[in-house]
C-alpha positions as CSV (number, residue, x, y, z in Angstrom):
1,M,-0.2,0.0,-0.1
2,D,1.5,3.3,-1.7
3,K,2.1,5.6,2.1
4,P,-0.5,8.7,1.9
5,A,1.8,12.5,1.8
6,Y,0.5,13.8,5.0
7,H,3.2,15.7,6.8
8,S,1.4,14.8,10.5
9,P,2.4,10.7,11.6
10,F,-1.3,10.2,12.7
11,L,-3.0,11.9,10.0
12,T,-1.2,9.3,8.5
13,E,-2.4,7.1,10.8
14,V,-5.9,7.9,9.4
15,A,-5.4,8.1,5.6
16,N,-3.2,4.6,6.4
17,A,-6.7,3.0,8.3
18,I,-9.3,4.9,5.5
19,R,-7.4,3.1,2.5
20,R,-7.7,-0.2,4.5
21,R,-11.2,0.2,4.5
22,H,-11.1,0.6,0.7
23,Y,-13.4,4.3,0.8
24,S,-12.9,6.5,-1.7
25,I,-10.4,9.0,-1.8
26,R,-12.6,12.2,-1.3
27,T,-14.2,10.5,1.8
28,E,-10.3,10.6,3.0
29,Q,-9.7,14.4,1.5
30,A,-12.3,14.7,3.6
31,Y,-11.6,13.3,6.9
32,V,-8.3,14.0,7.1
33,D,-9.1,17.7,7.0
34,W,-12.1,17.3,9.7
35,V,-9.5,15.6,12.0
36,R,-6.9,18.3,10.8
37,R,-9.7,21.3,12.1
38,F,-10.8,19.3,15.1
39,I,-7.1,19.4,16.5
40,L,-6.2,22.9,15.4
41,F,-9.8,24.0,16.8
42,H,-8.9,22.3,20.6
43,G,-5.4,23.8,20.7
44,K,-3.3,21.0,18.7
45,R,-4.3,18.6,21.6
46,H,-4.0,15.4,20.5
47,P,-7.8,13.5,20.2
48,R,-6.5,10.7,22.3
49,G,-6.6,12.9,25.7
50,M,-10.3,14.2,23.9
51,G,-13.8,13.2,23.9
52,E,-17.2,13.6,23.4
53,H,-17.4,16.6,24.8
54,E,-14.3,18.3,22.5
55,V,-16.1,16.7,19.9
56,A,-19.7,18.7,21.0
57,A,-17.9,21.7,21.0
58,F,-16.3,22.0,17.6
59,L,-19.1,20.4,16.1
60,S,-21.7,23.4,17.6
61,Y,-18.9,25.5,16.5
62,L,-19.2,24.7,13.0
63,A,-23.2,25.9,13.4
64,V,-22.7,28.1,15.3
65,E,-20.1,30.6,14.3
66,R,-19.4,29.0,11.2
67,N,-23.1,28.6,10.1
68,V,-22.1,25.3,8.3
69,A,-24.9,23.1,6.2
70,A,-26.4,20.4,8.1
71,S,-24.5,18.0,5.5
72,T,-21.6,19.7,6.0
73,Q,-21.5,18.7,10.0
74,N,-22.3,15.8,9.6
75,Q,-19.8,15.2,7.3
76,A,-17.6,16.3,10.5
77,L,-19.1,13.9,12.7
78,N,-18.5,11.0,11.0
79,A,-14.8,11.9,10.1
80,L,-14.9,12.2,14.2
81,V,-16.5,8.8,14.7
82,F,-14.6,6.7,12.1
83,M,-11.4,8.4,14.0
84,Y,-12.2,7.4,17.6
85,R,-13.3,3.9,16.5
86,E,-10.8,2.7,14.0
87,V,-7.9,4.3,14.5
88,L,-7.7,5.4,18.0
89,E,-10.3,2.6,19.1
90,K,-12.2,4.3,21.3
91,P,-15.8,4.4,20.1
92,L,-17.4,8.1,21.1
93,D,-21.2,7.3,23.0
94,S,-23.8,7.1,20.1
95,D,-25.8,10.0,22.1
96,I,-22.9,12.7,22.7
97,R,-25.0,15.0,24.6
98,G,-24.4,19.3,24.2
99,I,-24.6,19.5,20.1
100,A,-26.0,22.1,18.5
101,Y,-26.8,20.8,15.5
102,A,-27.3,23.1,12.1
103,K,-30.8,23.2,10.2
104,R,-32.1,21.7,7.1
105,P,-33.0,23.7,4.9
106,K,-36.6,22.0,3.4
107,R,-36.0,22.5,0.2
108,L,-38.7,21.2,-3.2
109,P,-36.4,19.7,-5.7
110,V,-35.8,21.3,-8.5
111,V,-37.5,20.1,-11.9
112,L,-36.7,20.9,-15.4
113,T,-39.8,20.9,-17.6
114,P,-39.2,18.2,-21.3
115,G,-39.0,22.1,-23.2
116,E,-36.6,23.7,-20.5
117,V,-34.4,20.0,-20.5
118,A,-34.2,20.6,-24.3
119,A,-33.6,24.1,-24.5
120,V,-30.0,24.0,-21.8
121,L,-29.3,20.6,-24.0
122,G,-29.1,22.7,-26.9
123,H,-26.2,24.4,-25.5
124,L,-24.2,21.4,-24.6
125,E,-21.4,19.9,-27.3
126,G,-19.5,16.8,-27.8
127,T,-19.5,15.2,-24.9
128,Q,-20.8,17.9,-22.2
129,W,-24.0,16.2,-24.4
130,L,-23.4,12.6,-24.0
131,I,-23.2,12.9,-20.3
132,A,-26.0,15.6,-19.7
133,C,-28.2,12.9,-22.2
134,L,-27.5,10.1,-19.5
135,L,-27.9,12.1,-16.9
136,Y,-31.5,13.3,-18.0
137,G,-32.5,10.4,-20.0
138,S,-30.6,7.4,-18.0
139,G,-31.3,8.6,-14.4
140,L,-28.2,8.7,-13.7
141,R,-25.9,11.1,-10.9
142,L,-23.5,12.7,-12.3
143,I,-20.8,11.3,-10.5
144,E,-22.1,8.1,-11.6
145,A,-22.1,9.1,-15.1
146,L,-18.9,10.1,-14.5
147,R,-17.4,7.3,-13.1
148,L,-18.5,4.3,-16.1
149,R,-16.1,2.3,-17.1
150,V,-16.9,0.4,-21.4
151,M,-18.0,-2.8,-19.8
152,D,-20.9,-0.9,-18.2
153,L,-22.6,-0.2,-22.1
154,D,-24.7,-3.0,-22.9
155,F,-25.6,-1.4,-26.5
156,S,-27.1,-4.8,-27.5
157,R,-29.6,-4.9,-24.1
158,R,-29.6,-1.2,-24.4
159,A,-28.4,-1.0,-20.7
160,V,-26.0,0.8,-18.4
161,F,-24.9,-0.6,-15.9
162,V,-24.3,1.3,-12.2
163,R,-21.5,0.0,-10.0
164,N,-22.1,1.2,-7.3
165,G,-24.0,4.0,-6.7
166,K,-25.6,5.4,-4.0
167,G,-25.9,3.0,-0.8
168,G,-23.5,0.6,-2.0
169,K,-25.5,-1.0,-4.4
170,D,-25.5,-1.6,-8.3
171,R,-28.5,-1.3,-10.5
172,V,-29.5,-1.0,-14.5
173,V,-31.1,1.5,-16.3
174,T,-32.2,2.1,-20.0
175,L,-30.2,3.0,-22.4
176,A,-32.0,5.6,-24.6
177,D,-31.8,4.3,-28.6
178,E,-31.7,7.9,-29.7
179,L,-27.7,7.6,-27.8
180,V,-26.4,4.7,-29.1
181,S,-24.6,5.8,-32.1
182,P,-23.2,8.9,-30.6
183,L,-21.8,6.9,-27.7
184,Q,-20.1,3.9,-30.6
185,R,-18.5,7.3,-32.1
186,H,-17.4,8.9,-28.9
187,L,-16.1,5.4,-27.4
188,Q,-13.8,5.1,-30.8
189,N,-11.9,8.9,-30.2
190,V,-11.5,7.3,-26.5
191,K,-10.0,3.9,-27.5
192,T,-7.8,6.0,-30.0
193,C,-6.5,7.8,-27.4
194,H,-6.2,5.1,-24.8
195,E,-4.7,3.2,-27.1
196,R,-2.2,6.1,-27.7
197,D,-1.4,6.2,-24.3
198,L,-0.2,2.6,-24.0
199,E,1.9,3.4,-26.7
200,A,3.7,6.5,-24.7
201,E,3.7,3.9,-21.0
202,F,0.7,4.6,-20.0
203,G,-3.0,4.0,-20.5
204,C,-3.0,2.3,-16.9
205,V,-6.9,3.2,-15.5
206,Y,-7.7,3.3,-11.6
207,L,-9.2,0.2,-10.5
208,P,-10.0,-0.2,-6.1
209,Q,-7.7,-2.0,-4.4
210,A,-9.0,-5.7,-4.3
211,L,-9.7,-5.6,-8.2
212,A,-6.7,-4.1,-8.6
213,R,-5.0,-7.2,-6.5
214,K,-6.7,-10.1,-8.3
215,Y,-6.7,-8.6,-11.9
216,P,-3.5,-6.9,-11.8
217,N,-3.1,-6.3,-15.8
218,A,-6.5,-5.3,-15.8
219,C,-5.9,-1.7,-15.3
220,R,-4.7,-1.8,-19.2
221,E,-7.6,-3.4,-20.6
222,W,-10.3,-1.5,-23.2
223,G,-13.2,-3.0,-20.6
224,W,-12.2,-1.4,-17.5
225,Q,-11.6,2.1,-19.1
226,Y,-13.4,5.1,-18.3
227,V,-16.2,6.3,-21.0
228,F,-15.7,9.7,-20.4
229,P,-11.8,10.4,-19.6
230,A,-10.0,13.2,-19.0
231,S,-8.2,15.8,-21.4
232,R,-5.6,14.9,-19.8
233,R,-3.8,12.4,-17.9
234,S,-2.4,13.2,-14.0
235,T,-1.1,12.3,-10.6
236,D,-2.4,9.8,-8.8
237,P,-2.7,11.5,-5.6
238,R,-2.4,8.2,-4.0
239,S,0.2,6.1,-6.0
240,G,2.1,8.8,-7.3
241,Q,0.9,7.0,-11.3
242,K,0.7,9.6,-13.9
243,R,-2.4,8.5,-15.9
244,R,-5.7,9.4,-17.4
245,H,-9.1,9.9,-14.2
246,H,-12.4,10.4,-15.7
247,I,-13.7,14.3,-15.9
248,D,-14.2,16.0,-13.2
249,S,-17.4,16.4,-11.6
250,S,-16.7,20.3,-11.3
251,V,-16.3,20.5,-15.4
252,M,-19.7,19.3,-15.7
253,Q,-21.1,21.6,-13.1
254,K,-19.7,24.8,-14.6
255,A,-20.8,23.2,-18.5
256,I,-24.5,23.0,-17.0
257,R,-24.4,26.4,-15.2
258,T,-23.5,27.9,-18.6
259,A,-26.1,26.0,-20.5
260,V,-28.9,26.6,-18.4
261,R,-28.4,30.6,-18.1
262,R,-28.1,30.6,-21.8
263,A,-31.1,28.9,-22.3
264,G,-33.2,31.6,-20.3
265,I,-33.6,29.7,-16.9
266,H,-33.9,30.9,-13.2
267,K,-33.1,28.1,-11.7
268,R,-30.4,26.3,-9.2
269,L,-30.2,22.4,-10.4
270,F,-26.3,21.9,-7.8
271,P,-26.1,23.3,-4.8
């Protein structure tokens, strides 16, 4: 296992515990950052010498002084619960008293009419148009669409296989007939890019550790490649290996926001 690049030995220990449980890189980064902020908030005291009282004080500070969203406060709580349970082996009480909880806003879901969807799609093109069509036509969440592998598309059955979706569940959704040809053309370009990466001694895509150990050569196989790879190769923050990841979610969010604005629609699709 590659060693995490954290200056603090304790934060490295937290990161190692996260990696042993095969959590995502985003979860690792978020949890380590919350542990770091918790330690700084309490004057760099070691968490081993603190407990429920200090956790409650930190979470209340986030809600009252920083005015964070309820989901943000809950993520901080999950990070601290993980640290005490899995790293320090000193589980927190299930009922932490004295926390001032952030308020959960009551929001109605934002729904676009068919005409608005068509208008937004009309202001997108290429890969961004394809992704947006999958979001709308197949009901995929953004991160689910971006994480699709080539093997997840079954053109003959008009199906898209979603692996490890929300709640860690797999499911199958319908692939619209209208997207078959555009996706096949798109994959031809992706395959050409992948072959060039292989020739340049790159082309090994990220695989979860269990799969990487079981199938050591799978990372270079066509079926495991991302359907929507990034335009540039980047360095994996965990392994230090340079390879091509999938398109970042922020890129698509920005593109859709721009399309919504150009379409003259005054609805907020992303937080």
